C-alpha positions in Angstrom: 91.5 -160.1 -183.9 90.6 -156.8 -182.4 87.9 -155.5 -180.0 86.9 -151.9 -180.2 84.7 -150.3 -177.6 82.5 -147.2 -178.0 80.1 -145.2 -176.0 81.9 -144.0 -172.9 81.5 -140.4 -171.6 80.5 -138.1 -168.9 77.0 -138.4 -167.4 75.2 -137.2 -164.3 74.2 -139.6 -161.6 70.9 -141.2 -162.4 71.6 -141.0 -166.1 72.3 -143.7 -168.7 74.9 -144.7 -171.2 75.1 -147.5 -173.8 78.5 -149.1 -174.5 79.2 -151.2 -177.5 82.1 -153.4 -178.5 82.7 -154.9 -181.9 85.1 -157.7 -182.7 86.9 -157.8 -186.0 89.4 -160.0 -187.7 89.5 -163.7 -188.8 86.8 -164.9 -186.5 85.1 -168.3 -186.8 82.9 -168.0 -183.7 82.8 -165.9 -180.5 81.9 -167.8 -177.4 81.6 -165.8 -174.1 81.7 -162.0 -174.3 81.8 -159.6 -171.4 82.4 -156.3 -169.8 84.8 -155.5 -167.0 85.8 -152.3 -165.4 88.6 -150.7 -163.5 88.2 -147.8 -161.2 91.1 -145.6 -160.2 93.3 -147.3 -157.6 91.3 -150.5 -157.8 91.6 -153.9 -159.5 89.7 -154.8 -162.7 86.4 -156.4 -161.9 83.7 -158.2 -163.7 80.6 -156.3 -164.7 78.7 -158.8 -166.8 79.2 -161.8 -169.1 77.1 -163.3 -171.7 77.7 -166.7 -173.3 76.8 -167.6 -176.9 73.9 -169.4 -175.3 73.1 -169.9 -171.7 72.9 -167.8 -168.5 74.0 -164.2 -168.2 76.0 -163.2 -165.2 76.1 -159.8 -163.5 78.1 -158.4 -160.7 75.8 -157.8 -157.7 76.6 -154.1 -157.8 75.0 -153.6 -161.3 72.1 -156.1 -161.1 68.8 -154.4 -162.0 70.6 -151.4 -163.5 72.8 -152.8 -166.3 71.8 -155.1 -169.2 74.3 -156.9 -171.3 73.3 -158.2 -174.8 75.0 -159.3 -178.0 74.4 -159.5 -181.7 76.2 -162.5 -183.0 75.7 -161.5 -186.6 77.7 -158.3 -185.9 80.2 -159.8 -183.5 79.1 -157.1 -181.1 78.4 -156.9 -177.4 76.5 -154.1 -175.7 76.1 -152.8 -172.2 73.1 -150.7 -171.4 73.8 -148.8 -168.1 70.9 -147.1 -166.4 70.6 -145.4 -163.0 74.3 -144.7 -163.1 76.0 -143.9 -159.8 79.3 -142.1 -159.1 80.8 -145.4 -158.0 80.3 -146.7 -161.6 83.0 -144.4 -162.7 85.7 -146.5 -164.3 87.4 -147.5 -167.5 85.2 -150.2 -169.1 86.8 -153.0 -171.0 85.2 -155.6 -173.3 86.4 -159.1 -173.5 85.7 -162.1 -175.7 86.7 -165.7 -176.2 87.2 -166.1 -179.9 87.9 -169.0 -182.1 90.0 -167.7 -185.0 90.2 -168.9 -188.6 93.4 -170.8 -187.6 91.2 -172.7 -185.1 93.1 -171.2 -182.3 91.2 -170.0 -179.2 92.1 -166.5 -178.0 90.9 -164.4 -175.2 90.9 -160.8 -176.4 90.5 -157.4 -174.6 89.5 -154.1 -176.0 91.4 -150.9 -175.1 88.7 -149.6 -172.8 86.3 -146.7 -172.7 86.1 -144.2 -169.9 82.7 -143.7 -168.1 82.5 -140.8 -165.6 79.5 -140.3 -163.5 79.2 -137.0 -161.7 77.3 -136.5 -158.5 
């Protein structure tokens, strides 16, 4: 099972970016999916999570600016990031809880995509 993230880049403060992350491999079902980020010199932190069904969770720092969504048919999770701030600069990682075709549950991480917000 692999997760591959796309969409990072350099943007000015106040701008927007859309990240996407697609899961591939022998997947039966994907339960929770999410985005995390790690800024230079800081620990990795939760940005947003979305279950297969149920309530979406956002970090307080991104509420009202970021929107997480998913397409179960494509095994893909998205993160729409609006009103970006310099403090949003980080490597963004996608994460998913996946049931494989061997009926083993795995928690998988993507390699990360860099988002840089200039002031």
